[in-house]
Structures are given as C-alpha cells and as structure tokens.
N, C-alpha and C positions, 0 to 999 in steps of 0.2 A: 054613892057609889062610885065604883071605879072606872075609870074612862077606858075604852078599849084602845088598843095600839091603832087601828083602823080611824076610830073618832079622833084621835089624837093627830094622826097624820092631814086628816081632813081639815081640821083647826088651824093646825101648822101651816098648811097649803093656802088656806084664806087670808092669815093674817101676815105672811111673809111680804115685807114691803119691798124686796127686791122684785117678787112676781108683780105686785101692783103697780110698780112703775115701769116694769117693762109690759105689762099690758096696756097702760094708758099710752105708752109711746108708740104702741102698734094701732091701737085704735083711733087715737086723735090725730088727724091730719095737721100739718106743719103749715102755719098762716103766716105771710107776711102783709105787713100795714104800710102803705104810705101816708103819712099825715099832710105831707106838703106836696104842692104841685110840683113837678120837676121840670126844669128847662132844659132846652136844647142845648148842645156844645157844637161849637163850629171850629174850623182852622182858617186862619189867614196868613199868607205870606206876603212878606215884604222883600222882594228880590231886586237887588242891585247889581250894575255893572257899570263899566267905566267904557265910554265910546264916543268918538268924535268930539274928544276933549271935554267931556260932560258927564255928569254922575245921571245915571239915569235907572229907572225903577219900570218894572214889567206890571202893566196893566191889562185887565182883559173887560170886553164890552159885553154887559150882560144881556142874554136873550131873553128870560122869562123877566116877570114880575116878581117881587117888587123891585122897582128902578131899572126896568127893562129899557135897554139904550143906554144906560149909564154906563161910565167906566168904574170898575172895581179891582181890588186886590183879588188875585186866584184864590179860591179857597170853596169850603163847602162844609157839611155836616158831619159828624163823626158817627161812624156806625157803631150799633152796640158789639161791645166786645173788641174794638178796634183801638189800638194805641195810638196818643196823638199826635207822633211823628208819622207814624204808617199813615194815618188820614190824611196827613198834610203832604206828603210824598205822593199819595195817590191823587188827590186834587190837583196838585202841579201838574202831575204826569197827564191825567184826564183833560185838563182845561187849556195847557199850554205844550204838552209834548215832551216836557224838560223832567229828566230822570236822574236820581240818585244825586241830588245837589244837596250838599251839606247845609243843614238847617238849625238854628239854635233858638228854643224858645224865649221869647223876648218879653212880653207882656200879657196879660188878662184884660179884656174888655167886658164889661158887665153892665151898663146902663141899662135901666129897665126898658127903656124905649128904642134901643138901638135897632131893633129888627121890627118892623110892623106886623110880620106875622105872628109872633110867638114871643116868648121869654128866651131870649138867646145870648148864651156867653160863649165870646171868643178868645180862644189862645192865639195869638198872634205870633209867628215866626220871622226870625230875619235870617235871610240868605246873601250869599255873595257870590257872582259868577264871573270868570273871566271871558275875554272874547276868544280864546284859543277852543274852550269849551262849548261855546256858542256857535263856532265854525262849522263844527261837527254835529251839534244839535240844536238848530236855532228853534225859535218859539214860535210855535204854531197853534191857532184857535183851534178848539176840538169841544165835543160833548156841549155844555152849555154854555160856552162863550162863543160870540158871533165875531169877536176879534181879538188879536193879543198882540200889544204894539208896546215898546219901549218911550217914555217919556222923560225929558227932563226932571229929574227930582225938584226942581225949584220954580216948575211952570206945568204944575198938573190942571188937569180940567175939572171941573165939579165931578164929585165922586158919590158912589152911593153906600148908602149906611153912614157909620162914622169912620170910614176908611181915611179920610183925609187925617182925622185924629191917630190913626194907626200909623198913616205914612210920617208924620211929624215927630212921634216918639221913636219910629225905627231910625230917622235920621238923627235924631239926637243919640240914640245907643250907637249908632255906626261912628260919629264922633268921638264918645268916651272910648272906642275900641282902637284908635289910632295910636296911642303908645305902644301897640305891638305891630312891629312893620309888616307882620304876616298878613294882618287884615287888609292894609293896602294892596300887598301883592296881589292878594286873592281877586282883586277886581282888574288885575292886568294879564297880558301874557305870560309865559312862562320865563321868558326873556325879555326885558325891558330897559329903557334908558331911565338915568336920575332925571332927566326932565320929565318923563312920562309919570314917574313915582310922585314928582313934586306936586304936578298936575292934580294928581289924586288927591293931594294931601288939600291943595289949594281949595278943590272943588267941592271936597266934604265938608271942609272948615268954612268956606265960602269967605275966605280972606287971601290976600296974597302973602307969600313967604319969602324972606331973602333967601336967596340963590345959595351963595356962599356958605352960610350959615346953616342952610337946611342940609347942604351935602356932607358937610363935615360932621355932623350929628348922625346922619345916616352912617355914613361909611365908620363911624367910630363905634357903632354898635357891633360890627364884624358879624353882621349877619347876612350879608350880602357877598356875594362872589364874582370877580370878572368872569365873564364866559370866554374871553379872549377873542370874540366876534363883535363886528362895528356895525351899524347899520349902512345900508347900501343906498344909494343914490341921493343920498345927501349932500348940498354944498362941504359941510363940514360933518363927516361920520362921527357919530357919538358910540362910546360904549356901552355894551349890552351886560346887564346884570341878571343875577337869578338869585334865590333864597338860596342860602347854604345848606346844603343837606344835613 
C-alpha cells in the first residue's frame, strides 16, 4: 500500500536525528559533577624593604583564630572569579593600607596540614618597596590585622601557619634576583649612595663585600647615573646615584 505524503512527513519528522538531538538538548538539563573535594586557595605576600641598614619584612598580627595573636604574612582567601594578583593586591591593601605594589608570583605551598581549618593551597608573592614610597604610604594595620610591623628579616618572631618557610624561600628568591641591580635599587630611595647600595647587597646576601671591587662592578654595568648631587650634613659628602632611565 502506498504511503501518503502526510505519512512520509510524520515518519521523517520522528526519525530525523537532528530533531532528536535538538529535543534532547532542550529537555535534558546540563549537569556538573565534582568527584574530588575542592581545596581553598589563598595568597600570601612577602614584602621587603631596607631601613635602618637592615633588610626588613612586613608582618601583621592576626586578630582571629587560628593562630590569633601570632605574626603572619599579609594575605587571605581568593574569592570566586578573582585573579590571583588582584586578590594579593586586595589583601595587602585591606590589612596594611599599601596599594599598587609590584608583586611577583614566587612559589606555591600546598602541604595538606598547613592550615588547621581546611585544605588550603597558598600562592605566595614577593614584593619590594623603597622608603620613598613608604614615606607617603606607611603600612597601617586594618581589617583582620591587629598590628602591622616591619621586622628584621633575620630575626623573625614565631610565625603562623608555614609562614616561616615562605619567608625563607622569599629570602632565597630575593638573593637570586640580585644579579639585576634594579632589584636592589627597588629597596632604596630614588637617589642613593653606593654605600647604601652595597649595604643592601650585604644585608640580603648576609656577607661582607669588598668595597672597591663592588663599586667597580656596579659602575661597569652602566646602569647607574650620577645625579650631580651629594649628601648633606655628612663629614664627607657622598655622590648620589639613580637608575639610568
């Protein structure tokens, strides 16, 4: 028996795979499954400066548990949808008032027991700041920080979490960066003496350097320029240098 045009259309409409797939896509809701527990992510900031002829690092005193009353690096949890550097900048600003500091991702810390609250992975950042910047924008405790203080990088108090390990790796990373004079200059005012620059190297490396040899090597790089100004009030005024533009 012949099949009518209407019958053929009905069969075709049922058997058309394109229509079946389209129907399934509309009727079947999309599902997401998380087979593994999801750890939290934090950021921590190791911020160094050079003051009173010492290499210093910024710490905050924690207000809340865990480790309430302990000193720690500035930092905190990363929000959903937040970039890591944005989170680090936000936490640094919230806890210390410091803003727009150049940050470099340094290391990831993920020991399962590093935080007693939950499984937390931290992305640590390294930052350097000079006294010129701090003169206009000093570090002040805020948010969940009870205090903010600069500590000698070689004489730290007992720290919360694994922040002693983070500080140690940050210092090692800073030493490895000293091959670039710009790194040391970031810890100094815009204009500085060669003695100040040598002190930065000696403090970071934790060893004395030969004065004549150091100055020859630094000036041979041609990265510094004489400002034409000398220090005032000193018995023997010293030339002030700056990074060449």
